[in-house]
C-alpha positions as CSV (number, residue, x, y, z in Angstrom):
1,M,26.4,-5.1,3.6
2,R,26.1,-1.6,5.1
3,I,22.4,-0.9,4.9
4,V,20.4,2.2,5.9
5,V,16.8,1.7,6.9
6,L,14.7,4.8,6.2
7,M,11.8,5.0,8.6
8,G,9.4,7.4,10.3
9,G,8.9,10.2,7.8
10,K,6.3,13.0,7.8
11,S,3.2,11.2,6.6
12,S,0.1,10.2,8.6
13,E,1.6,6.7,8.6
14,R,4.7,7.6,10.6
15,E,3.9,5.3,13.5
16,I,3.4,2.3,11.2
17,S,6.6,3.2,9.4
18,L,8.5,3.2,12.6
19,K,7.2,-0.3,13.5
20,T,8.1,-1.5,10.0
21,G,11.6,0.0,10.2
22,K,12.3,-1.5,13.6
23,A,11.3,-5.0,12.5
24,V,13.3,-4.7,9.3
25,S,16.4,-3.4,11.2
26,Q,16.2,-6.3,13.6
27,A,16.0,-8.8,10.8
28,L,18.9,-7.2,8.9
29,R,21.1,-7.3,12.0
30,A,20.2,-10.9,12.6
31,L,21.3,-11.6,9.0
32,G,24.7,-10.1,9.8
33,H,24.4,-6.7,8.1
34,E,25.7,-3.4,9.4
35,V,22.5,-1.4,9.9
36,Y,21.8,2.3,10.4
37,E,18.3,3.6,11.1
38,L,17.6,7.1,9.7
39,D,14.5,9.3,9.8
40,L,13.4,11.5,7.0
41,T,14.9,14.9,7.8
42,P,16.4,17.8,5.7
43,E,19.9,16.4,6.7
44,L,19.2,13.0,5.2
45,P,21.2,13.5,1.9
46,C,24.3,14.6,3.8
47,K,24.0,11.7,6.3
48,L,23.7,9.2,3.4
49,L,26.7,10.7,1.6
50,E,28.7,10.3,4.9
51,L,27.6,6.7,5.5
52,K,28.0,5.6,1.9
53,P,25.5,2.6,2.3
54,D,25.5,-0.3,-0.1
55,K,21.7,-0.1,-0.1
56,V,18.8,1.7,1.5
57,F,15.8,-0.2,2.7
58,I,12.9,2.1,2.3
59,A,10.5,1.4,5.2
60,L,8.6,4.7,4.8
61,H,4.8,4.7,4.1
62,G,2.7,7.3,2.4
63,R,3.8,10.8,1.4
64,L,7.5,11.6,1.0
65,G,8.4,7.9,1.1
66,E,6.1,5.8,-1.0
67,D,5.4,8.4,-3.6
68,G,8.7,8.5,-5.6
69,T,10.1,11.5,-3.7
70,V,12.7,9.6,-1.7
71,Q,13.3,7.2,-4.6
72,G,14.2,10.2,-6.8
73,M,16.6,11.6,-4.2
74,L,18.4,8.2,-3.9
75,E,18.7,7.9,-7.7
76,I,20.3,11.4,-7.8
77,L,22.7,10.3,-5.1
78,G,23.5,7.1,-6.9
79,I,22.5,4.9,-3.9
80,P,20.6,1.6,-4.6
81,Y,17.3,1.1,-2.8
82,T,14.6,-1.5,-2.2
83,G,11.2,-1.3,-3.8
84,S,9.7,0.2,-7.0
85,D,11.4,3.0,-8.9
86,T,10.5,6.7,-8.9
87,I,7.9,6.6,-11.7
88,S,6.1,3.4,-10.5
89,S,6.0,4.7,-6.9
90,A,4.6,8.1,-8.0
91,V,1.8,6.5,-10.1
92,C,0.8,3.9,-7.5
93,I,0.5,6.3,-4.6
94,D,-2.4,7.9,-6.5
95,K,-5.4,5.6,-6.4
96,D,-7.1,7.6,-9.3
97,F,-4.1,7.2,-11.6
98,T,-3.6,3.5,-10.7
99,K,-7.3,2.7,-11.3
100,R,-7.2,4.4,-14.7
101,I,-4.2,2.3,-15.8
102,V,-5.6,-1.0,-14.4
103,Q,-9.0,-0.3,-16.0
104,S,-7.2,0.1,-19.4
105,L,-6.0,-3.5,-19.0
106,G,-9.6,-4.7,-19.0
107,I,-9.5,-5.4,-15.2
108,K,-12.6,-4.3,-13.3
109,T,-12.4,-1.6,-10.6
110,P,-15.3,0.0,-8.7
111,K,-16.7,3.1,-10.4
112,W,-15.2,6.3,-9.1
113,E,-15.1,10.1,-9.3
114,V,-12.4,12.5,-8.2
115,I,-13.0,15.4,-5.8
116,S,-10.2,18.0,-5.6
117,S,-12.2,21.0,-4.3
118,E,-15.5,22.1,-2.8
119,E,-16.5,23.2,-6.4
120,D,-16.0,19.6,-7.5
121,L,-18.2,18.5,-4.7
122,E,-21.0,20.9,-5.6
123,S,-21.0,19.8,-9.2
124,L,-20.7,16.1,-8.4
125,S,-23.5,14.0,-9.7
126,W,-22.8,10.9,-7.6
127,E,-26.0,9.0,-6.7
128,E,-25.0,5.5,-5.6
129,Y,-25.0,4.9,-1.8
130,P,-23.5,3.6,0.3
131,A,-20.2,4.8,-1.2
132,V,-16.6,4.7,-0.2
133,L,-14.9,8.1,0.3
134,K,-11.1,8.2,0.7
135,P,-8.0,10.3,0.1
136,A,-6.4,9.4,-3.3
137,R,-2.9,9.6,-1.9
138,E,-2.9,8.0,1.5
139,G,-2.4,4.4,2.7
140,S,-3.3,2.3,5.8
141,S,-7.0,3.2,5.1
142,I,-6.4,6.6,6.7
143,G,-9.4,8.8,6.1
144,L,-11.5,6.0,4.6
145,E,-15.3,6.6,5.2
146,I,-18.4,4.7,4.2
147,V,-21.0,7.4,3.4
148,K,-24.7,6.6,3.3
149,N,-26.1,9.7,1.5
150,K,-25.3,13.0,-0.3
151,E,-25.3,15.0,2.9
152,E,-22.9,12.7,4.6
153,L,-20.7,12.7,1.5
154,N,-20.6,16.5,1.5
155,Q,-19.8,16.7,5.2
156,K,-17.0,14.1,5.2
157,A,-15.5,15.3,2.0
158,K,-15.2,18.9,3.2
159,E,-13.5,17.6,6.4
160,L,-11.0,15.5,4.4
161,L,-10.3,18.4,1.9
162,R,-8.9,20.4,4.8
163,R,-6.1,17.8,5.1
164,T,-5.6,16.5,1.6
165,E,-6.0,17.9,-1.9
166,K,-7.5,14.9,-3.7
167,L,-10.2,12.5,-2.8
168,I,-12.1,9.7,-4.6
169,V,-15.7,8.7,-4.1
170,E,-16.0,5.0,-5.1
171,E,-18.7,2.5,-5.7
172,F,-19.2,0.3,-2.6
173,I,-18.8,-3.4,-3.7
174,K,-20.6,-5.7,-1.3
175,G,-18.3,-8.7,-0.8
176,R,-15.0,-10.0,0.4
177,D,-11.6,-8.3,0.9
178,L,-8.7,-10.2,-0.6
179,T,-5.0,-9.3,-1.0
180,V,-2.1,-10.7,-3.1
181,G,1.5,-10.2,-2.1
182,F,4.2,-9.8,-4.7
183,L,7.8,-10.8,-4.1
184,K,10.7,-10.6,-6.7
185,G,8.5,-11.4,-9.7
186,E,6.4,-14.0,-8.0
187,V,2.9,-13.8,-6.4
188,L,2.2,-15.2,-3.0
189,P,-0.7,-17.1,-1.5
190,V,-4.0,-15.1,-1.4
191,I,-5.3,-13.9,2.0
192,E,-8.9,-13.1,2.8
193,V,-9.3,-10.3,5.3
194,K,-12.3,-10.4,7.6
195,P,-12.6,-7.3,9.8
196,Q,-15.0,-7.6,12.7
197,K,-16.7,-4.3,11.9
198,G,-17.1,-5.1,8.2
199,I,-14.7,-2.3,7.1
200,Y,-11.0,-2.8,6.8
201,D,-10.1,0.6,8.2
202,Y,-7.0,1.8,10.2
203,E,-8.3,0.4,13.5
204,S,-9.1,-3.0,11.9
205,K,-5.6,-3.1,10.3
206,Y,-3.5,-2.3,13.4
207,T,-5.4,-3.5,16.4
208,K,-4.9,-7.1,17.5
209,G,-8.0,-9.2,17.4
210,K,-10.0,-6.8,15.2
211,T,-9.5,-8.7,12.0
212,E,-9.4,-12.4,11.0
213,Y,-7.0,-13.4,8.3
214,V,-7.8,-16.6,6.3
215,F,-5.8,-18.1,3.4
216,L,-8.1,-18.6,0.4
217,E,-9.1,-22.2,-0.3
218,D,-10.9,-21.6,-3.5
219,E,-8.1,-22.6,-6.0
220,A,-9.9,-21.2,-9.1
221,L,-10.4,-17.8,-7.5
222,E,-6.8,-17.8,-6.1
223,K,-5.4,-18.5,-9.6
224,K,-7.5,-15.8,-11.1
225,L,-6.4,-13.2,-8.5
226,Q,-2.8,-14.2,-9.0
227,E,-2.9,-14.0,-12.8
228,I,-4.5,-10.5,-12.5
229,S,-1.9,-9.5,-10.0
230,K,1.0,-10.6,-12.3
231,K,-0.5,-8.5,-15.2
232,I,-0.8,-5.4,-12.9
233,C,2.7,-5.9,-11.5
234,K,4.2,-6.2,-15.0
235,T,2.3,-3.2,-16.4
236,L,3.2,-0.9,-13.4
237,N,6.8,-2.2,-13.4
238,L,6.7,-3.1,-9.7
239,R,10.0,-4.2,-8.2
240,D,11.1,-6.3,-5.2
241,F,7.9,-6.4,-3.2
242,A,4.3,-5.0,-3.1
243,R,0.8,-5.9,-2.2
244,I,-2.4,-5.6,-4.3
245,D,-5.9,-5.3,-2.8
246,Y,-9.1,-6.5,-4.2
247,R,-12.8,-6.8,-3.5
248,V,-14.7,-9.8,-4.7
249,D,-18.5,-9.5,-4.9
250,E,-21.2,-12.1,-4.1
251,R,-21.1,-13.3,-7.7
252,G,-17.4,-13.9,-7.7
253,E,-16.5,-10.8,-9.8
254,V,-13.1,-9.4,-9.0
255,Y,-12.6,-5.7,-8.5
256,F,-9.1,-4.1,-8.2
257,L,-8.8,-1.5,-5.4
258,E,-5.2,-0.4,-5.0
259,V,-1.5,-1.1,-5.0
260,N,0.8,-0.8,-2.0
261,T,4.4,-0.4,-3.2
262,I,5.8,-0.5,0.3
263,P,3.5,-2.8,2.3
264,G,3.8,-2.9,6.1
265,M,6.2,-5.2,7.8
266,T,4.6,-5.2,11.3
267,E,3.4,-8.3,13.3
268,L,0.0,-7.9,11.8
269,S,1.2,-7.2,8.2
270,L,-0.1,-9.2,5.3
271,L,3.0,-9.7,3.1
272,P,5.1,-11.4,5.8
273,M,2.0,-13.6,6.6
274,A,1.7,-14.7,2.9
275,A,5.4,-15.3,2.7
276,K,5.3,-17.5,5.8
277,R,2.6,-19.5,4.2
278,K,5.0,-20.2,1.4
279,G,7.7,-21.3,3.9
280,I,9.6,-18.0,4.0
281,D,10.2,-16.7,7.5
282,F,10.6,-12.9,8.2
283,N,14.4,-12.9,8.1
284,E,14.5,-14.8,4.8
285,L,11.8,-12.4,3.4
286,I,14.0,-9.4,4.2
287,S,17.1,-11.2,2.8
288,I,15.2,-11.8,-0.5
289,I,14.0,-8.2,-0.7
290,I,17.6,-6.8,-0.4
291,S,19.2,-9.4,-2.7
């Protein structure tokens, strides 16, 4: 097949997207496909119409890539692409919207409030600390902060509001980070994430040696997480591949955190790790996604 890999983009996750795109392109070439690597530029629609690809592999993360924007453009151009459709992508990029839908399914998620302006911040009645503060529409834990009091919340929120228009302040759940990969309608083995610093932030995700990854041995908990993930994937109409993140507290209660509709495909990425556990190497994983 003639495949275009879309990579780079304009979001704060550009560097991770480039790494994902390069790894995907290498695998596609090894599989015998004709591969073209394209960045997200104003000329992109014209280039796609010239190349006439059989499929586009979207390796973009964050804004203008994972939020339904590119998906909508490709649908208008009539070009098939990997990943979830325009509506699912647009919903899942927003942690507030996603949490509302998941909560309606009877699935627990940490309590949260939305901050869209300094006026919201002034009227906020949040009193539970420590708390998690993060942009509602960013990935890779970019901008994630653990705030210890009202003063710190105000300071960090004002800083983040200069760069993004919507934040959420969220209940901090003391416990373990776990993640479930989704591949073509099936859920993958559950991975527990153990960051050295206790917080799975950008540095912990993308610096070798900063985080330990362990496959879950608790079969009952794994089955529970996988069943919840199947329900979420079906409701949100997720397609091809995705990853769902959770926090499990000290009593074993499961809390949904967020959905990643285009998870990373770098050497430290969790979806390829989970697929490998199931006997699917990286090249086969890419082959399954484009099939």
